MDTraj code that builds the backbone (N, CA, C; nanometers):
import mdtraj as md
import numpy as np

residues = "UNK UNK UNK UNK UNK UNK UNK UNK UNK UNK UNK UNK UNK UNK UNK UNK UNK UNK UNK UNK UNK UNK UNK UNK UNK UNK UNK UNK UNK UNK UNK UNK UNK UNK UNK UNK UNK UNK UNK UNK UNK UNK UNK UNK UNK UNK UNK UNK UNK UNK UNK UNK UNK UNK UNK UNK UNK UNK UNK UNK UNK UNK UNK UNK UNK UNK UNK UNK UNK UNK UNK UNK UNK UNK UNK UNK UNK UNK UNK UNK UNK UNK UNK UNK UNK UNK UNK UNK UNK UNK UNK UNK UNK UNK UNK UNK UNK UNK UNK UNK UNK UNK UNK UNK UNK UNK UNK UNK UNK UNK UNK UNK UNK UNK UNK UNK UNK UNK UNK".split()
xyz = np.array([
    [2.3337, 11.4148, 15.5587],
    [2.3450, 11.3905, 15.7006],
    [2.4555, 11.3012, 15.7339],
    [2.5175, 11.3264, 15.8403],
    [2.6339, 11.2500, 15.8922],
    [2.6013, 11.2106, 16.0295],
    [2.6281, 11.0791, 16.0619],
    [2.6206, 11.0306, 16.2040],
    [2.7506, 10.9812, 16.2478],
    [2.7860, 11.0117, 16.3672],
    [2.9156, 10.9766, 16.4287],
    [2.8947, 10.9012, 16.5612],
    [2.9676, 10.7982, 16.5682],
    [2.9595, 10.7143, 16.6913],
    [3.0959, 10.6876, 16.7440],
    [3.1351, 10.7401, 16.8645],
    [3.2569, 10.7144, 16.9278],
    [3.2540, 10.5861, 17.0183],
    [3.3706, 10.5256, 17.0233],
    [3.3916, 10.4099, 17.1208],
    [3.5394, 10.4066, 17.1601],
    [3.5606, 10.3273, 17.2636],
    [3.6905, 10.3027, 17.3060],
    [3.7280, 10.3677, 17.4393],
    [3.6404, 10.4572, 17.4925],
    [3.6729, 10.5249, 17.6070],
    [3.6723, 10.4249, 17.7363],
    [3.7362, 10.4764, 17.8392],
    [3.7399, 10.3934, 17.9605],
    [3.8291, 10.4494, 18.0628],
    [3.8631, 10.3591, 18.1636],
    [3.9574, 10.3976, 18.2749],
    [4.0926, 10.3402, 18.2405],
    [4.1948, 10.4253, 18.2571],
    [4.3289, 10.3793, 18.2406],
    [4.4212, 10.4495, 18.3389],
    [4.5303, 10.3843, 18.3749],
    [4.6219, 10.4356, 18.4753],
    [4.7204, 10.5312, 18.4003],
    [4.7768, 10.6251, 18.4783],
    [4.8724, 10.7204, 18.4178],
    [4.9864, 10.6461, 18.3522],
    [5.0259, 10.6871, 18.2399],
    [5.1311, 10.6203, 18.1625],
    [5.0797, 10.5204, 18.0660],
    [4.9533, 10.4845, 18.0827],
    [4.8919, 10.3827, 17.9982],
    [4.8470, 10.4358, 17.8565],
    [4.7809, 10.3482, 17.7800],
    [4.7387, 10.3831, 17.6492],
    [4.5927, 10.3477, 17.6249],
    [4.5324, 10.4121, 17.5362],
    [4.3896, 10.3920, 17.4985],
    [4.3750, 10.4322, 17.3549],
    [4.2853, 10.3620, 17.2906],
    [4.2533, 10.3841, 17.1502],
    [4.1082, 10.4151, 17.1274],
    [4.0769, 10.5346, 17.0775],
    [3.9399, 10.5732, 17.0524],
    [3.9129, 10.5571, 16.9054],
    [3.7896, 10.5263, 16.8744],
    [3.7475, 10.5167, 16.7339],
    [3.6139, 10.5758, 16.7099],
    [3.6108, 10.6429, 16.5931],
    [3.4950, 10.7184, 16.5501],
    [3.4429, 10.6650, 16.4146],
    [3.3252, 10.6082, 16.4173],
    [3.2613, 10.5556, 16.2972],
    [3.1641, 10.6492, 16.2334],
    [3.1818, 10.6857, 16.1080],
    [3.0958, 10.7822, 16.0397],
    [3.0049, 10.7022, 15.9487],
    [2.8765, 10.7488, 15.9336],
    [2.7841, 10.7009, 15.8467],
    [2.6986, 10.8068, 15.7845],
    [2.6304, 10.7772, 15.6779],
    [2.5467, 10.8825, 15.6092],
    [2.6180, 10.9321, 15.4842],
    [2.6201, 11.0606, 15.4724],
    [2.6867, 11.1280, 15.3599],
    [2.8338, 11.1372, 15.3833],
    [2.9057, 11.0254, 15.4025],
    [3.0476, 11.0332, 15.4341],
    [3.1321, 11.0891, 15.3316],
    [3.0924, 11.0898, 15.2046],
    [3.1807, 11.1453, 15.1008],
    [3.1785, 11.2957, 15.0889],
    [3.0926, 11.3621, 15.1752],
    [3.0982, 11.5068, 15.1865],
    [3.1818, 11.5515, 15.2970],
    [3.2498, 11.4587, 15.3686],
    [3.3410, 11.4931, 15.4857],
    [3.4712, 11.5333, 15.4343],
    [3.5228, 11.6502, 15.4738],
    [3.6473, 11.7004, 15.4391],
    [3.7557, 11.6868, 15.5482],
    [3.7024, 11.7009, 15.6663],
    [3.7957, 11.6956, 15.7855],
    [3.7221, 11.6203, 15.8989],
    [3.7896, 11.5338, 15.9703],
    [3.7446, 11.4698, 16.0840],
    [3.8514, 11.4952, 16.1967],
    [3.7963, 11.4938, 16.3186],
    [3.8892, 11.5180, 16.4299],
    [3.8271, 11.4842, 16.5579],
    [3.9133, 11.4968, 16.6605],
    [3.8790, 11.4729, 16.7952],
    [3.8976, 11.5949, 16.8832],
    [3.7957, 11.6142, 16.9707],
    [3.7953, 11.7311, 17.0618],
    [3.7653, 11.6685, 17.2012],
    [3.8013, 11.7412, 17.3065],
    [3.7710, 11.6969, 17.4356],
    [3.7302, 11.8117, 17.5310],
    [3.6535, 11.7719, 17.6333],
    [3.6084, 11.8706, 17.7320],
    [3.6095, 11.8118, 17.8681],
    [3.6908, 11.8763, 17.9548],
    [3.7032, 11.8349, 18.0862],
    [3.6069, 11.9108, 18.1807],
    [3.5639, 11.8625, 18.2941],
    [3.4749, 11.9255, 18.3803],
    [3.5141, 12.0707, 18.4112],
    [3.4296, 12.1657, 18.3950],
    [3.4592, 12.3000, 18.4236],
    [3.5460, 12.3750, 18.3205],
    [3.5822, 12.3116, 18.2101],
    [3.6643, 12.3666, 18.1087],
    [3.5950, 12.3701, 17.9786],
    [3.6473, 12.4600, 17.8843],
    [3.5957, 12.4639, 17.7537],
    [3.6421, 12.3457, 17.6639],
    [3.5596, 12.3215, 17.5667],
    [3.5993, 12.2177, 17.4718],
    [3.7204, 12.2579, 17.3949],
    [3.8150, 12.1728, 17.3739],
    [3.9411, 12.2095, 17.3070],
    [3.9646, 12.0970, 17.1921],
    [4.0400, 12.1506, 17.0960],
    [4.0810, 12.0597, 16.9870],
    [4.1937, 11.9686, 17.0368],
    [4.1849, 11.8427, 16.9973],
    [4.2827, 11.7419, 17.0284],
    [4.3651, 11.7122, 16.8989],
    [4.3026, 11.6767, 16.7950],
    [4.3647, 11.6402, 16.6682],
    [4.2629, 11.6375, 16.5512],
    [4.3079, 11.6816, 16.4370],
    [4.2337, 11.6652, 16.3098],
    [4.3119, 11.6014, 16.2015],
    [4.2267, 11.5572, 16.1026],
    [4.3009, 11.4967, 15.9877],
    [4.2060, 11.5203, 15.8673],
    [4.2675, 11.5679, 15.7595],
    [4.1932, 11.6072, 15.6328],
    [4.1891, 11.4876, 15.5372],
    [4.1092, 11.4976, 15.4364],
    [4.1022, 11.3975, 15.3293],
    [4.2412, 11.3743, 15.2684],
    [4.3192, 11.4752, 15.2635],
    [4.4474, 11.4735, 15.2100],
    [4.5488, 11.4135, 15.3030],
    [4.5111, 11.3740, 15.4217],
    [4.6021, 11.3116, 15.5142],
    [4.6795, 11.4167, 15.5978],
    [4.6551, 11.5373, 15.5924],
    [4.7162, 11.6356, 15.6785],
    [4.6654, 11.6339, 15.8177],
    [4.7438, 11.6135, 15.9196],
    [4.7075, 11.6091, 16.0573],
    [4.7480, 11.7325, 16.1361],
    [4.6809, 11.7549, 16.2358],
    [4.7115, 11.8710, 16.3252],
    [4.6792, 11.8306, 16.4689],
    [4.7684, 11.8676, 16.5554],
    [4.7584, 11.8367, 16.6955],
    [4.7747, 11.9472, 16.7880],
    [4.7084, 11.9436, 16.8996],
    [4.7230, 12.0380, 17.0015],
    [4.8628, 12.0157, 17.0680],
    [4.9243, 12.1218, 17.1152],
    [5.0566, 12.1108, 17.1745],
    [5.0602, 12.0208, 17.2947],
    [4.9510, 12.0107, 17.3656],
    [4.9406, 11.9350, 17.4880],
    [4.9447, 11.7820, 17.4536],
    [4.9188, 11.7392, 17.3368],
    [4.9117, 11.5970, 17.3037],
    [5.0155, 11.5600, 17.1995],
    [5.0817, 11.6566, 17.1376],
    [5.1771, 11.6312, 17.0331],
    [5.2818, 11.5379, 17.0841],
    [5.3115, 11.4336, 17.0102],
    [5.4148, 11.3337, 17.0444],
    [5.3617, 11.2239, 17.1153],
    [5.2433, 11.2357, 17.1748],
    [5.1727, 11.1266, 17.2524],
    [5.0585, 11.0688, 17.1839],
    [4.9839, 11.1476, 17.1136],
    [4.8614, 11.1045, 17.0455],
    [4.8837, 11.0988, 16.8975],
    [4.8172, 11.0004, 16.8367],
    [4.8233, 10.9931, 16.6874],
    [4.6827, 10.9716, 16.6374],
    [4.6465, 11.0487, 16.5347],
    [4.5191, 11.0373, 16.4696],
    [4.5337, 10.9649, 16.3390],
    [4.4427, 10.8790, 16.2996],
    [4.4662, 10.8097, 16.1796],
    [4.3231, 10.7770, 16.1127],
    [4.3233, 10.7686, 15.9873],
    [4.2006, 10.7426, 15.9138],
    [4.2014, 10.5867, 15.8683],
    [4.0866, 10.5242, 15.8915],
    [4.0669, 10.3858, 15.8653],
    [3.9531, 10.3774, 15.7610],
    [3.9774, 10.3123, 15.6504],
    [3.8787, 10.2953, 15.5439],
    [3.8301, 10.4343, 15.4974],
    [3.9221, 10.5055, 15.4437],
    [3.8873, 10.6464, 15.3982],
    [3.8573, 10.7261, 15.5221],
    [3.7341, 10.7917, 15.5116],
    [3.6904, 10.8759, 15.6306],
    [3.5781, 10.8078, 15.7092],
    [3.5535, 10.6822, 15.6857],
    [3.4471, 10.6160, 15.7486],
    [3.4832, 10.5863, 15.8954],
    [3.6084, 10.5757, 15.9247],
    [3.6515, 10.5541, 16.0661],
    [3.7851, 10.6376, 16.0898],
    [3.7811, 10.7089, 16.1985],
    [3.8968, 10.7879, 16.2387],
    [3.9309, 10.7476, 16.3905],
    [4.0585, 10.7008, 16.4025],
    [4.0980, 10.6577, 16.5322],
    [4.1957, 10.7577, 16.5949],
    [4.1963, 10.7489, 16.7264],
    [4.2936, 10.8328, 16.8059],
    [4.3626, 10.7434, 16.9003],
    [4.4989, 10.7178, 16.8714],
    [4.5848, 10.6334, 16.9565],
    [4.6409, 10.7324, 17.0652],
    [4.6140, 10.7035, 17.1921],
    [4.6586, 10.7900, 17.2956],
    [4.7633, 10.7082, 17.3866],
    [4.8793, 10.7598, 17.3861],
    [4.9811, 10.6971, 17.4647],
    [5.0282, 10.7937, 17.5785],
    [5.1014, 10.7308, 17.6776],
    [5.1529, 10.8112, 17.7911],
    [5.0486, 10.9048, 17.8464],
    [4.9369, 10.8442, 17.8737],
    [4.8217, 10.9246, 17.9292],
    [4.8515, 10.9792, 18.0657],
    [4.8020, 11.0929, 18.0969],
    [4.8151, 11.1583, 18.2271],
    [4.6770, 11.1990, 18.2783],
    [4.6627, 11.2286, 18.4111],
    [4.5362, 11.2659, 18.4596],
    [4.4798, 11.3873, 18.3932],
    [4.5616, 11.4736, 18.3411],
    [4.5160, 11.5987, 18.2735],
    [4.4441, 11.5646, 18.1425],
    [4.4610, 11.4410, 18.0907],
    [4.3899, 11.4015, 17.9697],
    [4.2483, 11.3626, 17.9966],
    [4.2069, 11.3482, 18.1183],
    [4.0749, 11.3075, 18.1560],
    [3.9679, 11.4077, 18.0945],
    [3.8805, 11.3550, 18.0239],
    [3.7747, 11.4421, 17.9587],
    [3.6746, 11.3569, 17.8841],
    [3.5748, 11.4183, 17.8394],
    [3.4865, 11.3513, 17.7386],
    [3.5424, 11.3839, 17.6013],
    [3.5713, 11.2808, 17.5232],
    [3.6229, 11.3063, 17.3910],
    [3.5169, 11.2937, 17.2816],
    [3.5089, 11.3943, 17.1985],
    [3.4071, 11.4015, 17.0940],
    [3.4707, 11.3902, 16.9537],
    [3.4016, 11.3154, 16.8742],
    [3.4424, 11.3062, 16.7354],
    [3.3670, 11.4146, 16.6550],
    [3.4331, 11.4790, 16.5608],
    [3.3803, 11.5887, 16.4790],
    [3.3978, 11.5619, 16.3294],
    [3.3020, 11.5972, 16.2498],
    [3.3230, 11.5844, 16.1035],
    [3.2788, 11.7141, 16.0382],
    [3.3617, 11.7755, 15.9594],
    [3.3297, 11.8909, 15.8847],
    [3.3009, 11.8580, 15.7382],
    [3.1885, 11.9003, 15.6881],
    [3.1352, 11.8628, 15.5572],
    [3.1224, 11.9836, 15.4656],
    [3.1254, 11.9497, 15.3393],
    [3.0963, 12.0459, 15.2343],
    [3.0037, 11.9984, 15.1334],
    [2.8874, 12.0594, 15.0973],
    [2.7965, 12.0282, 14.9973],
    [2.7622, 12.1454, 14.9147],
    [2.8237, 12.1522, 14.7980],
    [2.8091, 12.2719, 14.7147],
    [2.8727, 12.3876, 14.7831],
    [2.8009, 12.4902, 14.8085],
    [2.8595, 12.6051, 14.8869],
    [2.8288, 12.6035, 15.0318],
    [2.7538, 12.4986, 15.0691],
    [2.7171, 12.4868, 15.2092],
    [2.8211, 12.4043, 15.2826],
    [2.8420, 12.4347, 15.4134],
    [2.9246, 12.3659, 15.5000],
    [2.8463, 12.3143, 15.6244],
    [2.8951, 12.2144, 15.6903],
    [2.8294, 12.1684, 15.8059],
    [2.9293, 12.1099, 15.9082],
    [2.8860, 12.0935, 16.0273],
    [2.9672, 12.0337, 16.1334],
    [2.8778, 11.9355, 16.2108],
    [2.9360, 11.8210, 16.2372],
    [2.8536, 11.7166, 16.3072],
    [2.9437, 11.6649, 16.4264],
    [2.8782, 11.6278, 16.5314],
    [2.9384, 11.5726, 16.6484],
    [2.8787, 11.4457, 16.7014],
    [2.9652, 11.3573, 16.7491],
    [2.9213, 11.2392, 16.8089],
    [2.8753, 11.2657, 16.9550],
    [2.8330, 11.1623, 17.0249],
    [2.7820, 11.1753, 17.1563],
    [2.8820, 11.1905, 17.2651],
    [3.0068, 11.1549, 17.2302],
    [3.1152, 11.1640, 17.3264],
    [3.1452, 11.0351, 17.3983],
    [3.2672, 11.0117, 17.4320],
    [3.3103, 10.8961, 17.5104],
    [3.4008, 10.9425, 17.6225],
    [3.3821, 10.8912, 17.7390],
    [3.4533, 10.9314, 17.8599],
    [3.5837, 10.8609, 17.8671],
    [3.6923, 10.9411, 17.8876],
    [3.8250, 10.8943, 17.9154],
    [3.8680, 10.9388, 18.0463],
    [3.8989, 10.8495, 18.1404],
    [3.9498, 10.8801, 18.2750],
    [4.0805, 10.8258, 18.3010],
    [4.1674, 10.9064, 18.3400],
    [4.3112, 10.8737, 18.3670],
    [4.3297, 10.8910, 18.5230],
    [4.3421, 10.7715, 18.5906],
    [4.3519, 10.7933, 18.7362],
    [4.4264, 10.6665, 18.7920],
    [4.5052, 10.6735, 18.8910],
    [4.5709, 10.5615, 18.9597],
    [4.4813, 10.5060, 19.0732],
])
top = md.Topology()
chain = top.add_chain()
for i, resn in enumerate(residues, 1):
    res = top.add_residue(resn, chain, resSeq=i)
    for name in ("N", "CA", "C"):
        top.add_atom(name, md.element.get_by_symbol(name[0]), res)
traj = md.Trajectory(xyz[None], top)
C-alpha cells in the first residue's frame, strides 16, 4: 500500500510561483514513477509532469519551461515548482504513484490540493 499526501496549494497572482509537495508513505520502494496531474472545473484530468526512479522527467507542453518536477529523498517526496503561473493553471493538482510488485502493478492518488491563479 502507498499513501500520498499533497501540500503547498493556495492562491497566487498571475506571474507568481508556487511549490507543491507530495509525501509518500507505505511501500515506497515499490514506486517506479511519481507525478503530478491536474483537473480544472469542467475539464478532464491531465498529466502535468512525471519522474521515474531513474530521474527521467516528462512534462506536458502547456507547462514545459515553467514547471519543474523533482525528487526529494528518493521517491518519498516529489515536488513541483511552478513558475510564471497563469489563470489557465488553476486546478486541483493530484499526486500519483505507479507501483510494481512482482507481476502486479498499481496506481495510487493523493487527495488533491487546490491551486488558484487569479488577480
